[in-house]
RODODO-763762 format. One record per residue (C-alpha): x, y, z. Coordinates in steps of 0.5 Angstrom, whole numbers, plus 500, padded with zeros to 3 digits. Each point is the difference from the previous one (the first is absolute). Layout:
<rolos>
[[X, Y, Z]] ...
</rolos>
This chain:
<rolos>
[[604, 088, 647]] [[494, 505, 500]] [[493, 497, 500]] [[498, 500, 493]] [[493, 502, 502]] [[502, 507, 502]] [[501, 505, 495]] [[506, 504, 500]] [[497, 506, 503]] [[497, 496, 506]] [[507, 497, 501]] [[503, 506, 500]] [[495, 503, 506]] [[502, 494, 504]] [[507, 501, 500]] [[499, 507, 501]] [[496, 499, 506]] [[505, 495, 502]] [[505, 505, 500]] [[496, 505, 504]] [[500, 494, 506]] [[507, 499, 499]] [[502, 507, 501]] [[495, 500, 506]] [[503, 494, 503]] [[507, 503, 499]] [[498, 507, 504]] [[497, 495, 506]] [[493, 502, 498]] [[497, 493, 500]] [[505, 497, 506]] [[497, 495, 504]] [[503, 501, 507]] [[496, 495, 503]] [[504, 495, 496]] [[506, 501, 506]] [[495, 496, 504]] [[500, 493, 496]] [[508, 501, 498]] [[502, 496, 506]] [[495, 494, 499]] [[502, 499, 492]] [[506, 496, 497]] [[503, 502, 494]] [[498, 493, 496]] [[492, 501, 502]] [[494, 502, 496]] [[496, 505, 502]] [[493, 502, 497]] [[498, 507, 499]] [[492, 500, 500]] [[498, 507, 497]] [[506, 502, 497]] [[498, 506, 497]] [[506, 505, 499]] [[505, 495, 503]] [[501, 503, 507]] [[501, 493, 503]] [[502, 497, 494]] [[507, 503, 499]] [[502, 500, 507]] [[498, 493, 501]] [[504, 498, 493]] [[506, 503, 504]] [[499, 496, 506]] [[500, 493, 496]] [[505, 501, 495]] [[501, 492, 499]] [[492, 499, 501]] [[494, 503, 496]] [[494, 505, 501]] [[494, 499, 497]] [[496, 506, 499]] [[492, 499, 499]] [[497, 507, 497]] [[493, 499, 498]] [[499, 506, 495]] [[503, 498, 493]] [[503, 507, 499]] [[504, 500, 506]] [[502, 493, 500]] [[503, 502, 493]] [[503, 507, 503]] [[503, 496, 506]] [[504, 495, 495]] [[503, 506, 496]] [[502, 503, 507]] [[504, 493, 502]] [[503, 500, 494]] [[503, 507, 501]] [[502, 498, 507]] [[503, 494, 497]] [[497, 495, 504]] [[500, 493, 498]] [[497, 497, 506]] [[493, 503, 499]] [[494, 497, 497]] [[494, 504, 499]] [[494, 497, 500]] [[493, 503, 497]] [[496, 497, 504]] [[495, 502, 506]] [[501, 495, 506]] [[493, 498, 504]] [[497, 494, 503]] [[497, 497, 494]] [[503, 499, 493]] [[497, 503, 493]] [[499, 507, 499]] [[498, 506, 504]] [[498, 507, 498]] [[505, 505, 502]] [[498, 508, 501]] [[505, 504, 497]] [[496, 507, 499]] [[494, 503, 503]] [[494, 502, 496]] [[503, 507, 498]] [[506, 496, 497]] [[505, 502, 505]] [[505, 494, 501]] [[500, 497, 507]] [[508, 501, 501]] [[502, 497, 506]] [[493, 497, 501]] [[499, 495, 495]] [[496, 494, 503]] [[495, 494, 498]] [[494, 503, 499]] [[494, 498, 505]] [[493, 498, 496]] [[498, 507, 503]] [[505, 504, 496]] [[500, 496, 494]] [[495, 505, 497]] [[503, 506, 503]] [[508, 499, 498]] [[503, 499, 494]] [[503, 493, 500]] [[504, 495, 496]] [[500, 493, 501]] [[506, 496, 502]] [[502, 493, 502]] [[500, 498, 507]] [[504, 495, 504]] [[501, 497, 507]] [[507, 500, 503]] [[498, 493, 502]] [[499, 498, 492]] [[506, 504, 498]] [[505, 497, 504]] [[500, 494, 497]] [[504, 503, 494]] [[506, 501, 506]] [[506, 496, 500]] [[501, 495, 505]] [[505, 503, 504]] [[497, 507, 499]] [[499, 503, 507]] [[495, 506, 500]] [[502, 504, 506]] [[496, 506, 499]] [[493, 503, 497]] [[498, 507, 500]] [[493, 501, 499]] [[497, 507, 498]] [[493, 499, 496]] [[496, 506, 503]] [[496, 495, 504]] [[500, 493, 497]] [[505, 498, 505]] [[496, 495, 503]] [[498, 497, 493]] [[507, 499, 499]] [[502, 497, 506]] [[494, 495, 500]] [[503, 498, 493]] [[507, 499, 503]] [[498, 496, 506]] [[504, 494, 498]] [[506, 504, 498]] [[500, 503, 506]] [[499, 494, 504]] [[506, 496, 496]] [[505, 506, 499]] [[499, 504, 506]] [[502, 507, 497]] [[500, 506, 503]] [[494, 505, 498]] [[500, 507, 499]] [[493, 504, 499]] [[497, 506, 500]] [[493, 500, 504]] [[495, 505, 499]] [[493, 500, 503]] [[496, 503, 495]] [[504, 496, 494]] [[498, 494, 504]] [[493, 502, 501]] [[499, 500, 492]] [[501, 493, 500]] [[495, 499, 506]] [[505, 498, 506]] [[504, 503, 505]] [[507, 501, 502]] [[498, 495, 506]] [[499, 495, 495]] [[507, 500, 498]] [[503, 500, 507]] [[495, 494, 501]] [[503, 496, 494]] [[507, 502, 502]] [[499, 497, 506]] [[497, 494, 497]] [[507, 499, 495]] [[504, 501, 506]] [[503, 507, 499]] [[502, 506, 505]] [[498, 506, 497]] [[503, 507, 501]] [[499, 507, 498]] [[506, 503, 497]] [[504, 507, 501]] [[507, 502, 497]] [[503, 505, 503]] [[507, 503, 498]] [[502, 493, 498]] [[497, 496, 506]] [[495, 495, 499]] [[494, 500, 505]] [[496, 495, 501]] [[493, 500, 504]] [[496, 494, 502]] [[493, 501, 497]] [[494, 496, 500]] [[493, 502, 498]] [[498, 504, 507]] [[507, 504, 499]] [[500, 501, 493]] [[499, 508, 498]] [[496, 498, 494]] [[505, 502, 495]] [[508, 499, 499]] [[505, 495, 498]] [[500, 493, 503]] [[506, 495, 500]] [[498, 492, 501]] [[505, 496, 503]] [[499, 492, 501]] [[499, 499, 508]] [[507, 498, 503]] [[504, 504, 496]] [[506, 503, 503]] [[501, 507, 498]] [[507, 503, 500]] [[502, 506, 503]] [[499, 504, 494]] [[493, 501, 503]] [[497, 504, 505]] [[494, 497, 504]] [[496, 505, 503]] [[492, 500, 503]] [[495, 503, 495]] [[499, 507, 502]] 
</rolos>
Protein backbone atom coordinates (compact mmCIF):
# COMPACT_ATOMS: atom_id res chain seq x y z
CA UNK A 1 0.00 0.00 0.00
CA UNK A 2 1.33 3.44 -0.89
CA UNK A 3 1.92 6.10 1.73
CA UNK A 4 -1.30 8.12 1.87
CA UNK A 5 0.71 11.27 2.57
CA UNK A 6 2.43 11.04 -0.82
CA UNK A 7 0.88 12.81 -3.77
CA UNK A 8 0.30 10.78 -6.94
CA UNK A 9 3.03 12.75 -8.68
CA UNK A 10 5.58 12.20 -5.93
CA UNK A 11 4.72 8.50 -5.72
CA UNK A 12 5.17 8.18 -9.48
CA UNK A 13 8.55 9.91 -9.22
CA UNK A 14 9.66 7.40 -6.59
CA UNK A 15 8.57 4.46 -8.76
CA UNK A 16 10.38 5.92 -11.77
CA UNK A 17 13.54 6.32 -9.71
CA UNK A 18 13.20 2.73 -8.47
CA UNK A 19 12.84 1.56 -12.08
CA UNK A 20 16.02 3.45 -12.97
CA UNK A 21 17.90 1.73 -10.14
CA UNK A 22 16.38 -1.60 -11.22
CA UNK A 23 17.69 -1.12 -14.76
CA UNK A 24 21.15 -0.13 -13.50
CA UNK A 25 21.29 -3.19 -11.25
CA UNK A 26 20.38 -5.42 -14.18
CA UNK A 27 23.21 -3.83 -16.18
CA UNK A 28 25.64 -4.49 -13.33
CA UNK A 29 26.36 -0.81 -12.72
CA UNK A 30 25.77 -1.10 -8.97
CA UNK A 31 27.49 -4.44 -8.47
CA UNK A 32 29.33 -4.69 -5.15
CA UNK A 33 31.98 -7.20 -6.14
CA UNK A 34 33.37 -6.93 -2.61
CA UNK A 35 30.40 -9.01 -1.44
CA UNK A 36 32.40 -11.99 -2.70
CA UNK A 37 34.67 -11.43 0.28
CA UNK A 38 31.91 -12.03 2.81
CA UNK A 39 29.93 -14.78 1.08
CA UNK A 40 31.97 -17.62 2.69
CA UNK A 41 31.42 -16.09 6.14
CA UNK A 42 27.61 -15.89 6.03
CA UNK A 43 25.02 -18.66 6.46
CA UNK A 44 21.71 -18.76 4.56
CA UNK A 45 19.68 -18.26 7.73
CA UNK A 46 21.69 -15.31 9.09
CA UNK A 47 20.72 -11.67 9.40
CA UNK A 48 22.82 -8.89 7.85
CA UNK A 49 22.85 -5.14 8.42
CA UNK A 50 23.43 -2.70 5.57
CA UNK A 51 24.21 0.68 7.12
CA UNK A 52 24.01 3.39 4.45
CA UNK A 53 22.12 1.29 1.92
CA UNK A 54 21.42 4.00 -0.69
CA UNK A 55 20.65 2.22 -4.02
CA UNK A 56 21.02 -1.29 -2.62
CA UNK A 57 24.46 -2.19 -4.00
CA UNK A 58 24.97 -4.37 -0.95
CA UNK A 59 21.34 -4.94 0.02
CA UNK A 60 20.56 -7.02 -3.07
CA UNK A 61 23.54 -9.41 -2.98
CA UNK A 62 23.14 -9.82 0.79
CA UNK A 63 19.48 -10.73 0.30
CA UNK A 64 20.58 -13.50 -2.06
CA UNK A 65 23.18 -14.75 0.42
CA UNK A 66 20.59 -15.09 3.22
CA UNK A 67 17.44 -16.37 1.45
CA UNK A 68 16.14 -17.85 4.73
CA UNK A 69 17.44 -14.95 6.81
CA UNK A 70 16.93 -11.20 6.72
CA UNK A 71 18.66 -8.02 5.60
CA UNK A 72 18.06 -4.82 7.54
CA UNK A 73 18.84 -1.92 5.20
CA UNK A 74 19.32 1.39 7.02
CA UNK A 75 18.97 4.42 4.74
CA UNK A 76 18.80 7.80 6.47
CA UNK A 77 17.57 9.98 3.60
CA UNK A 78 13.76 9.58 3.49
CA UNK A 79 13.52 9.83 -0.29
CA UNK A 80 16.16 7.16 -0.93
CA UNK A 81 14.58 4.90 1.68
CA UNK A 82 11.26 5.09 -0.20
CA UNK A 83 12.95 4.37 -3.52
CA UNK A 84 14.85 1.42 -2.03
CA UNK A 85 11.62 -0.09 -0.72
CA UNK A 86 10.15 0.02 -4.24
CA UNK A 87 13.34 -1.43 -5.70
CA UNK A 88 13.11 -4.41 -3.36
CA UNK A 89 9.53 -4.95 -4.45
CA UNK A 90 10.58 -4.88 -8.10
CA UNK A 91 13.13 -7.60 -7.37
CA UNK A 92 10.63 -9.56 -5.29
CA UNK A 93 12.82 -9.49 -2.19
CA UNK A 94 10.71 -10.47 0.80
CA UNK A 95 13.62 -10.81 3.22
CA UNK A 96 14.65 -7.13 3.19
CA UNK A 97 13.48 -4.61 5.79
CA UNK A 98 14.22 -1.00 4.81
CA UNK A 99 14.61 1.29 7.81
CA UNK A 100 14.57 5.07 7.36
CA UNK A 101 17.02 5.71 10.19
CA UNK A 102 20.47 7.21 10.64
CA UNK A 103 22.79 5.02 12.71
CA UNK A 104 25.05 6.77 15.19
CA UNK A 105 26.39 6.65 18.74
CA UNK A 106 23.33 8.36 20.23
CA UNK A 107 19.58 8.01 19.88
CA UNK A 108 17.45 11.00 18.91
CA UNK A 109 17.62 12.93 15.68
CA UNK A 110 20.40 14.19 13.44
CA UNK A 111 20.72 16.74 10.65
CA UNK A 112 21.42 14.96 7.39
CA UNK A 113 23.22 17.03 4.75
CA UNK A 114 21.81 16.13 1.36
CA UNK A 115 22.29 19.29 -0.75
CA UNK A 116 25.06 21.86 -0.93
CA UNK A 117 24.46 25.60 -0.72
CA UNK A 118 23.95 25.70 -4.51
CA UNK A 119 21.06 23.27 -4.20
CA UNK A 120 22.94 20.37 -5.81
CA UNK A 121 22.30 16.92 -4.36
CA UNK A 122 25.18 15.24 -2.57
CA UNK A 123 24.59 12.01 -4.46
CA UNK A 124 26.76 9.34 -2.89
CA UNK A 125 27.95 11.77 -0.22
CA UNK A 126 24.87 12.32 1.93
CA UNK A 127 26.08 12.41 5.52
CA UNK A 128 25.33 13.49 9.05
CA UNK A 129 26.08 17.21 9.12
CA UNK A 130 28.66 18.57 11.54
CA UNK A 131 27.98 21.81 13.41
CA UNK A 132 30.25 23.63 10.96
CA UNK A 133 28.24 22.35 8.00
CA UNK A 134 24.74 22.96 9.31
CA UNK A 135 24.68 26.51 7.97
CA UNK A 136 26.39 25.66 4.69
CA UNK A 137 24.37 22.62 3.61
CA UNK A 138 20.71 21.95 3.07
CA UNK A 139 19.80 19.46 5.78
CA UNK A 140 16.84 17.34 6.77
CA UNK A 141 16.19 16.11 10.30
CA UNK A 142 16.00 12.31 10.54
CA UNK A 143 15.62 9.90 13.46
CA UNK A 144 18.83 8.27 14.70
CA UNK A 145 19.35 4.96 16.47
CA UNK A 146 22.25 3.06 17.93
CA UNK A 147 22.64 -0.56 16.94
CA UNK A 148 22.90 -1.46 20.61
CA UNK A 149 19.41 -0.09 21.27
CA UNK A 150 17.96 -1.31 17.98
CA UNK A 151 19.12 -4.91 18.45
CA UNK A 152 16.53 -5.33 21.21
CA UNK A 153 13.98 -5.72 18.40
CA UNK A 154 15.71 -8.83 17.06
CA UNK A 155 14.40 -12.30 17.71
CA UNK A 156 16.14 -14.38 20.41
CA UNK A 157 17.50 -16.83 17.84
CA UNK A 158 18.36 -14.25 15.17
CA UNK A 159 22.06 -14.40 14.29
CA UNK A 160 23.59 -11.15 13.03
CA UNK A 161 26.65 -12.37 11.15
CA UNK A 162 27.54 -9.35 9.00
CA UNK A 163 27.45 -5.56 9.06
CA UNK A 164 28.39 -3.33 6.15
CA UNK A 165 28.97 0.34 6.99
CA UNK A 166 29.25 3.17 4.46
CA UNK A 167 28.37 6.45 6.13
CA UNK A 168 30.85 8.92 4.66
CA UNK A 169 33.10 9.26 7.67
CA UNK A 170 30.72 8.56 10.57
CA UNK A 171 31.92 4.95 10.86
CA UNK A 172 33.44 5.52 14.31
CA UNK A 173 30.10 6.85 15.57
CA UNK A 174 28.29 3.77 14.25
CA UNK A 175 30.78 1.44 15.93
CA UNK A 176 30.69 3.33 19.24
CA UNK A 177 26.93 2.83 19.28
CA UNK A 178 27.28 -0.86 18.47
CA UNK A 179 29.95 -2.07 20.89
CA UNK A 180 27.58 -4.28 22.89
CA UNK A 181 26.16 -5.87 19.73
CA UNK A 182 29.66 -6.47 18.35
CA UNK A 183 30.98 -7.99 21.57
CA UNK A 184 27.94 -10.24 21.97
CA UNK A 185 27.28 -11.33 18.38
CA UNK A 186 30.78 -11.11 16.81
CA UNK A 187 29.66 -10.19 13.28
CA UNK A 188 32.03 -9.79 10.35
CA UNK A 189 32.19 -6.08 9.45
CA UNK A 190 32.95 -4.42 6.13
CA UNK A 191 33.49 -0.69 5.74
CA UNK A 192 35.09 1.94 3.60
CA UNK A 193 37.59 4.12 5.46
CA UNK A 194 38.66 7.44 3.93
CA UNK A 195 40.94 9.76 5.89
CA UNK A 196 39.33 12.99 4.68
CA UNK A 197 35.86 11.71 5.67
CA UNK A 198 37.09 10.64 9.11
CA UNK A 199 38.54 14.10 9.67
CA UNK A 200 35.11 15.61 9.05
CA UNK A 201 34.12 14.12 12.43
CA UNK A 202 37.38 14.88 14.22
CA UNK A 203 39.13 11.53 14.24
CA UNK A 204 41.68 9.56 12.21
CA UNK A 205 41.72 6.05 10.71
CA UNK A 206 44.17 5.13 13.49
CA UNK A 207 41.33 5.63 16.00
CA UNK A 208 39.29 3.03 14.11
CA UNK A 209 42.13 0.53 14.09
CA UNK A 210 42.59 1.02 17.82
CA UNK A 211 38.91 0.25 18.36
CA UNK A 212 39.16 -2.84 16.12
CA UNK A 213 41.93 -4.16 18.35
CA UNK A 214 39.97 -3.39 21.53
CA UNK A 215 36.98 -5.31 20.14
CA UNK A 216 39.14 -8.30 19.24
CA UNK A 217 39.09 -8.03 15.46
CA UNK A 218 41.70 -8.56 12.76
CA UNK A 219 41.65 -5.97 9.95
CA UNK A 220 42.28 -6.65 6.28
CA UNK A 221 42.19 -4.47 3.21
CA UNK A 222 40.21 -6.12 0.43
CA UNK A 223 40.86 -6.56 -3.27
CA UNK A 224 38.87 -8.65 -5.72
CA UNK A 225 40.76 -9.63 -8.88
CA UNK A 226 39.20 -11.94 -11.46
CA UNK A 227 36.87 -13.38 -8.84
CA UNK A 228 39.72 -14.04 -6.39
CA UNK A 229 39.37 -12.40 -2.97
CA UNK A 230 42.70 -11.08 -1.72
CA UNK A 231 43.03 -10.06 1.92
CA UNK A 232 45.98 -8.01 3.12
CA UNK A 233 46.49 -7.74 6.90
CA UNK A 234 46.25 -4.06 7.81
CA UNK A 235 46.82 -1.74 10.74
CA UNK A 236 47.13 1.98 11.43
CA UNK A 237 50.72 2.06 10.16
CA UNK A 238 50.15 0.20 6.87
CA UNK A 239 46.69 1.46 5.96
CA UNK A 240 46.95 3.67 2.82
CA UNK A 241 44.29 6.16 3.95
CA UNK A 242 41.53 5.12 1.57
CA UNK A 243 39.98 1.78 0.76
CA UNK A 244 37.81 -1.09 1.91
CA UNK A 245 38.46 -2.87 5.18
CA UNK A 246 37.14 -6.27 6.26
CA UNK A 247 37.04 -6.93 10.00
CA UNK A 248 37.02 -10.55 11.12
CA UNK A 249 36.88 -11.73 14.75
CA UNK A 250 40.35 -12.78 15.84
CA UNK A 251 40.82 -16.54 15.68
CA UNK A 252 38.34 -17.08 12.85
CA UNK A 253 39.49 -19.81 10.48
CA UNK A 254 39.51 -18.45 6.93
CA UNK A 255 38.59 -20.79 4.10
CA UNK A 256 40.69 -21.48 1.04
CA UNK A 257 38.40 -19.05 -0.79
CA UNK A 258 40.63 -16.26 0.48
CA UNK A 259 44.14 -15.48 -0.56
CA UNK A 260 46.20 -13.79 2.15
CA UNK A 261 49.12 -11.65 1.10
CA UNK A 262 51.25 -8.93 2.59
CA UNK A 263 50.27 -5.29 2.22
CA UNK A 264 52.01 -3.83 -0.83
